[in-house]
matplotlib code that plots the C-alpha trace (Angstrom):
import matplotlib.pyplot as plt

x = [0.0, 2.9, 6.0, 4.7, 5.4, 2.4, 1.2, 0.1, 3.4, 4.1, 7.6, 7.8, 8.0, 8.0, 5.0, 6.0, 4.9, 6.3, 5.6, 4.0, 5.8, 3.8, 1.3, -1.5, -1.0, 2.0, 0.1, 1.6, 0.9, 1.0, 2.9, 1.8, 3.1, 5.5, 4.7, 7.5, 8.3, 4.9, 4.0, 0.5, -0.6, -3.4, -3.5, -3.6, -5.1, -6.6, -9.7, -13.0, -14.0, -11.7, -13.0, -16.6, -15.7, -15.9, -12.7, -12.3, -11.5, -8.6, -8.6, -5.1, -3.0, -0.1, 2.2, 3.5, 4.0, 0.4, -2.7, -5.1, -7.8, -6.5, -8.2, -7.4, -8.8, -11.4, -9.7, -6.1, -4.2, -0.8, 1.8, 5.3, 8.0, 9.5, 6.3, 7.1, 9.5, 11.3, 10.2, 8.5, 10.2, 8.5, 4.9, 2.8, -0.9, -2.6, -3.6, -7.3, -6.7, -4.9, -8.2, -9.5, -6.3, -6.5, -10.1, -9.0, -6.0, -8.3, -10.4, -7.3, -6.6, -10.2, -9.9, -9.0, -6.2]
y = [0.0, 2.4, 3.2, 1.7, 3.2, 5.0, 6.4, 9.8, 11.6, 10.9, 9.9, 6.4, 6.5, 3.8, 4.3, 5.1, 6.8, 10.2, 12.7, 15.9, 19.1, 22.2, 20.1, 18.0, 19.6, 17.4, 14.2, 11.2, 10.7, 7.8, 9.0, 7.3, 9.5, 12.3, 14.9, 17.4, 18.8, 17.7, 14.6, 13.1, 11.6, 10.2, 11.7, 9.5, 10.6, 9.4, 11.6, 10.0, 13.4, 16.0, 19.5, 18.1, 15.1, 11.5, 9.7, 6.0, 3.7, 1.3, -2.2, -1.8, 1.3, 1.4, 2.6, -0.5, 1.4, 2.7, 0.6, 3.5, 3.5, 5.1, 6.6, 7.8, 10.9, 10.1, 12.2, 12.3, 15.6, 17.0, 19.3, 20.5, 18.0, 20.6, 20.4, 16.8, 15.5, 12.2, 8.8, 6.3, 3.0, 0.7, 1.7, -0.4, -1.0, -4.3, -6.4, -5.7, -2.0, -1.9, -1.9, 1.1, 3.0, 2.0, 3.2, 6.7, 6.9, 5.9, 9.0, 11.1, 9.0, 9.4, 13.3, 15.1, 17.6]
z = [0.0, 0.7, -1.3, -4.5, -8.0, -9.6, -6.3, -7.6, -7.5, -3.9, -3.0, -1.6, 2.2, 4.8, 7.1, 10.7, 13.9, 14.8, 17.6, 16.5, 17.6, 16.6, 14.6, 16.0, 19.4, 20.2, 19.8, 18.1, 14.4, 11.9, 8.8, 5.6, 2.7, 1.9, -0.8, -1.3, 2.2, 3.6, 5.5, 5.3, 8.6, 10.8, 14.2, 17.4, 20.7, 24.0, 23.4, 22.3, 20.7, 19.2, 18.1, 18.1, 15.9, 17.2, 16.8, 15.9, 18.8, 18.4, 19.8, 21.2, 21.9, 19.4, 22.2, 23.9, 27.2, 27.4, 28.1, 28.1, 25.3, 22.1, 19.1, 15.6, 14.0, 11.3, 8.6, 7.4, 7.5, 6.3, 7.6, 6.8, 7.9, 10.3, 12.4, 13.5, 16.1, 16.6, 15.3, 17.6, 16.5, 19.0, 18.2, 15.9, 15.2, 16.1, 13.2, 14.1, 13.8, 10.5, 8.5, 10.5, 9.6, 5.9, 5.7, 7.0, 4.6, 1.7, 2.4, 1.4, -1.7, -2.9, -2.8, -6.0, -5.4]

ax = plt.figure().add_subplot(projection="3d")
ax.plot(x, y, z, "-o")
ax.set_aspect("equal")
plt.show()
């Protein structure tokens, strides 16, 4: 799904987790694509609702050191690479959550830019 040729002009990038700095209010993010100097991402939070929008509950928190309920934002976003902090190499989605993440990412790929 990621890093394939013919992906709409996006540079191949390995999906990964990264801490937001000035973007996403410092919350962790799941990076799935890079376009120029921008990263496309899905926000991750502990909040059931963010800015009046219901988030999607994950079966398992992707942070191996955190057992609190975790959610992903229902729509993807993008920001300049400088707005992100360090990678979070030990984080991963549970197999049961991967479909939820793919459905959010697909919303971006369906949009015409």
